[in-house]
N, C-alpha and C positions, 0 to 999 in steps of 0.2 A: 289479728294481725300482728305484722312482723315491723321490728325497729332496727334499724342500722347502728348498733353498739357492739363494742367488741372488748375480751379482756382476753391477758399476754398469761398464760401458766408460767411462763419465765420471768415473770418481773418480781420486782421487790416487793411489790405491794401486794397485801392479800386480797384475793378475790371481791371479798365485801367492798372494802376501800375502793378498789378498779371500777367495780360495776355501780355505787355508788355516784362516785367522779363523774365517768360517761355518761348516767343519766341524768346530771344534775347539769351537764355543758350541754345535755339535749334540750332540756328544759327550758334553761336562758339564752339559747338559741333558737328557741322558739318553734323547732321541727315535731314537736310530739302534739297530735291532734288533740282538740277539746272536747268531741263529740264522739269518739271512741274509747272503749277501755283499753288496758296497757295489756300487754302480754301476761297470761296469767304465770304463776309461778313454773306450773311444768313446762309449758311452750316456752318461755325464756331460758329457762335451766336447760331445755333440749335442743334451743338455738345454739346457747353458749358454751354447752357440754360444761357445765358446773352443777352442783346439787339444787334441788330444791329447794332446800332451808336457805343455803346462800342468796337465793333470792329473795326469798320471805323475810329474813332480818333485816335486806336492804329496804326492801318495799314498807316493811313496818316503821323503819325509820327516818325515810321520807314521809311516811304518814303522820309520824309524829312532829317533825320540824312543821308541816303545815306544804309542802308542797306538791302531794298528790293527795286525795280522798278514797278512802275505802267505800264502797257501795253494796250492801248485803247482796249476797247471790247473784251479784252483775260483776263485780271484777274492781279494780285500781282505775282512777281517772285522775289527769291534769286536775290541780286545785284553779280554781279562777281566777284566783289573783296573778296566774302563771300564763293564762290564755296568748295567743300571739299578741290578739289586739290591745290587752293589759301590758304586754313589755315594754321597754323604750324602744325606739328603733334602732336594727340590729345595725351595726358599722360593717362597711365591707371588710373590715378584717376577720371578723366573728363570724360573718359570712363564708366567708372561705374555707374557715377554719372547721366550721360546723360540716362543709362540705367535702373537703378533704378528709375527714374522720367518718365519713357514711353517714354520719346523723340525720344529713338535711334532706327533707324528702319533701318539702313545699315549693312552691313557684317564687320564691324570693330571687330575684335578678341583680346579682352583685356586680356587673358592668353599668346597669343603671344607676345601682346607689353611687357608684365610683364615679361617674359623670356627672351626678347631682352635685358631688360637694367638690368638686376640682376646682370649680371657679373661686369657691371662696375660702379654699386653704391657704393660711399665711406663709410668707416667704420667709422662711426661721433664716437662712444665711443673712440676709438685710438685718436682722434683727439682732443678731448674735454680737456681743460686746465682747468675748472672749472663746476661743477655741481651744479647751481643753486636748481634742482628739490628735492637735498637732503633736503632740509630747509623743515619744514612741516609746512603747514599755518593752518588758520582757517577754516575748512571743512563746506561750506555751498552749497546746491543742487541747481544747474543752474536753474533750473525747479519748484524756489519757488511760482511763479506765480501762477503754478496751483495747490496750495495749497489754502483749504479757508481762513484756520487761520495761516500765515506766521507771528511767533512774532521774527522774525530775526532783526539783528542789521543790520545799514549801508546801507539801503533803502528808498527810502520814497516813499510813495503813490502819484502816478503820478497825482491824479485827484486833490494835492494840488498845483501844480506848476502854477503859474501865466501867464498862456498860454496868454490873450489878450494882457497884457503888454510886453511880450518877442515878441509876434507878433509884435506889435507897434513900437518896436525899432528896429526889424530887419528889418521891412518896409523902416524907414527913413534910415536906412544904406545903403538898396540899392536902393534908389531912385536915379533920375538921376542925380539933381541938388548939389548932396553933394558927395565933394571928398573922394576917396575911398582908402586912405591909407593903410588901412588894407589891402589890395593886396599886397602891398608892403613886401618884405624881410628885417628885421629892423636889419638881423643880430645878434647882442648880445643886443638889447635894447627894451626896453617893452615899450608897447602902452603910452604915457605919460599923457593921462587922467586917465586910470585906475591907476597909480602912484599918480596921483593927488589926486581921490576920496580915495583911500586907504589910504592917508596923513591927508586929509580933515574930511572923513564922517566915516570910518571903525575902523581904530588903534584908535583915541581918546574914543569909546566907550568901550576899555579894559584901558583906561589911557596912552595910548603909542602916542606921539609924536615923529615921524620920521621924517629925510630929505628922500626925493626922490633916493640920490645914498647910504639908508642904507636899501633898497627895491627889493628886486627881486622876480618874478614872474615865479611860479614851475608849474608841472603838478600834483597838488596835493601835499599833505604831503609825502608821500611815496618816489615821486621822492626826495624833499627837504633833507628827510632823507639820500639817497644812495648817492646825491652831497656832503653833510655833510661828509659823513664819508668816502668816496674817498678823500678827502684833509684833513681830519682831523685823523684818526685812521689809525692803523699798528698794526702788532704783539705784539707792547712793549703797546699799549694804554689800559687803563684798564675803561670801562664806567658800571657807577653804574645804576639800573633801577628797577624798583618794581617788584614784584613777589605776585600774579598774577599781569601780565601787557601785552602789545602790543607784540605778538608774531613776527608781522613782522618786526617790531623794530630789536628787538633781531637777527633777521635772519640777516639783512643788518648789523648790527654791528660786529656779527660774521664771513660773509663774506667777509669783510675786516679785520680780524685776532683779532680784537679785547677780550680782556677776558672780562668777565660780572661778576660783581656783584652785586649778587641780593639781594635785601631789603623786609622785610616782610611788609605788610600793617597794619594799623590800625584803628579804627574810625576818627584819624586826618589825615592819608594819609601816605606817606613814612615814614619809620622809622627809622634815622639816626644811625649810629652805628661807631663804631672806624673804620671797615671796609670802611665805607664813605668816611672816610679822606686819604683813598690811593688811591680815585679815580681820573682820570683826568679830565671825563665828566661824568654828571648826567642827564640822560633822564627822564623826569617825566611827568606828566600829571594832575596840581594841581589842575585845576579848577574843572574837572570830571573824576578820575582817572579810568583807562580802566584797567579791565572790572567792577570794581566796583561801579563806579559812586561816591565815596567818595571824597569829597573837602578836600583839604590840609588846616589847621587850621591857625590861623595867626599866632600862635607861631611859629608852624613847618616853619612856611614859612622864618619867621625872623633867625632861627636856620641855617636853608637851607642856606640863603643869607650869613647869617655869616661865615658858614664853608667855601662856595665857596670863599669867600675873604681870609681866613687865609690861604686856603691850594691852592690858585690859581687854583682853578676850575672853570668848565665851564659848564653853565646849559643849556641844550637845553630843551625849555618849548615849548609844544605840546598842543596849544589851540585849539583842535581839535571841539569843538562845542561851541565856543566862542559866537556865535549869539543866542544859544539856551538857554542862563542863563534867560533872562528873569526878572531877580530880579536886579533891584536897588542898593540893598544893598550887590550885589555880590562882592567878593573880586578882587581888579583891578589885571592884569598879572602882573608877578613876571618883567617883561620886565620893566613894568612902575616904578618899586622901585629904591632903592637906587645904587643896582649893575647893572645896566640896561647893560653897557656895559660886563657884566660877563652872559649876557642872551642872547641865539639865541631865537628868539621867529617863531614858526611855526605856522601858518593860512591856514584857508580852506574855501573856497565856497561849501564843499560837503554836510556837514550835516544839514544845514538849505535850501539848494537852489537846489542844482542837482548834485548826486553823478558824473553822467555821464560826467558833464562839464569838469571833473578834471581840476579844475585849483585851485591853492594855493599859497603862498607868503609866504617868509621869510623875518624877519627885525633882522640887527645884524650889528655890525660896518662896516664902508664902505670898508675898506680891505680885510673883508673876502667877502663881498658881491662882489668887483672886482674880485674876485679868481674864485668865486662861478660863476658869468657871463663867464668868461673864460673858465671854465668848461662845462658850459652849451652852448657855443658855438659849443665844440667841438663833444658834445652829440646830439644835434638838434638844434641848434641856439636858439630858442626861443619859447613861445607857441604858438599857431595859432594866427594872430592877429587878426582874424575875433571875435575869442572869447574873448577875451581880450577886442575888441572895445564893442563886443555887452553886455558885463560885465558893463564895466564902464560908458555906456550910462544908461545900468538899473539902476547903481547908483546916476547918475547925475541927472536924470528926477526924482528922490523921490521914484522908482516904489520899490527898494531895502529896503528901510527903510520902507514902507507900508506892502510887504510883511513878513518882518521879524513879525511886531503888529501882522499880521492875525496868521503866522505859530506859534508864541509862543504862543497864544492864542490856536490854534489848537492841540498845544503839551500840554497843560495844562491840557484839557479837556480829552484826550488822556491818558495821567499820571494819573491823577484821575479815569478815569474809569477803567483804568486796575489797580489800587491801591485798589479801593472798590472792583473789584471782586475777586482780590485775596485774602483778607481779608475775604469776604462771602464763597469763595468756597473752597480755600484751605487754611486755617488761619493757619497749621503748617508750611508754607513755611515763613521763617524768611528774612525779607529786610534787605539789609545793604549799599542802596543809598540814596546818598543825596536827600534831597526834590525835586530840581528839574535838576536831572540825565535825562539823553535823554537817558535810559535803566534801567531798573531793574536787581540788583542782588540777585540771592536768596539762601539761605543755608536751604536744604533739612535734614531732617532726616537722619542721617548719614548710614541706612541700603538702603537707597534708590540711585540704581546707576542711574546717569543721563544720561548716556551713553544710556542704556538699555530703560531707560525713554524715551528719544528723539524716539527711533525706535518706542516704544508702542504708541506714542502720534503720529505719523507720519500715523498710521493707522488710525488715527482719524483725519485725516487732519491738525492736528497742527505742526506746524515746531518751535523747540526750540533751543536753541545753549547750548550744557554738557560745564560746567564751566572746566573740567579738561582741556582744551585745552591751558586755558590762563596761568597755571602754567608751573614752569621751574623745578619742583621736578622730581626726578628718579621716584620716586612713587605718584604721583599727587591726591589731594584727588578727589575723585568721586559723591560728594555731593553738588555740586554749579552748577547752572545755569543763563544764562543773558537771558533775555525775551524783546526785542525790540518793540517799539508799533508806527513804523511810517511806517512800509509796509502796514498793515493790515488796513483796514477802519473800524472808530469806531465803526460802528454797529457790526461788527463781535467782538470786543475785549469780550465781555461777553458772547455770545453762544460760544468762542473758548475757554475761559476759564473753562467753564462747560466740552465741549471736553475733555480738559486736565486735570481736574479734574478727571475724569471717567479714562483717561488714567492711572493716577497716580494708582489710586484704584487696577485695574488691575495689572499694576507694583510692588505693595506693595503686591498684592497675589502671586505675581508669584517669 
């Protein structure tokens, strides 16, 4: 007997993991016969070009888990619980997936299944009360890893992740002698050790000294913005924010009905105006403005705080890349200043640690945190306890501080390499970012459309971020772009800029 499964030698997953996955897909798709033995270890290993031992290990693991059974001197068979007749009816999607993957050998008829269910499918468009899909996001290709020169922002070179230390923390958490409280549902509470570490080791780096009841763990900054908007904003609210600025923040504010007063940016950060005084809230990124990377000046910070006090305003301070400052002379957070009670502080572990971890935190008055905790309970109770405990232990054991030193030094090398490459190969592009920003905001000659340039660069294997997406004008300027340097390897930065320079030349000629 032959079965239609395959494994890829160049896949990141090991062969055992791949084989187990495709066999389980075949089992759940109902494409394995119930009355014939599976191919022997020898036959399947020959078919797939892998070792017999790999096949044997996978067969034994599936036997232990009850998916297949071993019959002496006969072979391996599908367990009766997984006979096609015992499985739930296959959906058209699963049938087509199984057929495309080459596993389906049965007589299932996807067209008949689709026709059977078409007449009972609900009309979701008539039922939706909201359409979040209408909000435009920042376009980034999902296959960015396939490009040799990804100058994109918000992703990290995974080779820089402190995997040995993370693995060490994980092993200790899973050891038999340790109490596994992180497996329990905390209802609405956060991991106490993580809160303690934030109070003692993380927030003081930004000049913030908070009490445990003033901190809430979130699923990243975006989740924090959503919960804040749910509690604070409605159609009567007016939000002030930067232009260009963080589009997903504007999307959330508008989703909850707030009107937005956009403020221009200069070399000192957000430009305050008469319109600023009419805002109820001000959302800002003062340390490194999104997307320009400009640091708000001390004078502008003082004016902002005085305005907030005079006009009874609340400041939402998004300190998204606080751990990347790497500068002992950096300004402390606004939350650390005179009007700290008027500042809601958002922090994240994404930019310096792991974007996929999706852990962040809010620091605010305890009254607001109490309501946010109750709202979070209604949404998802609390972020995963295991993730919180892993990060807490990682910080407590000194790994986080060590990682920040290494990561900051690596960031400085990457930034310097990119700056030198730009000055050498594309000197006509003006950089407007602060010296220690986590991305480069570049102004090109006015005749160069960076959206077309982005397409031209992609043909050279270079990914860039056109700047027009960050503006909220009806006719946004087309001659800005943002270059990140955390996703690309350091060795690829210079050749990547050389390729980008060639793309710029071609785009200018066209």
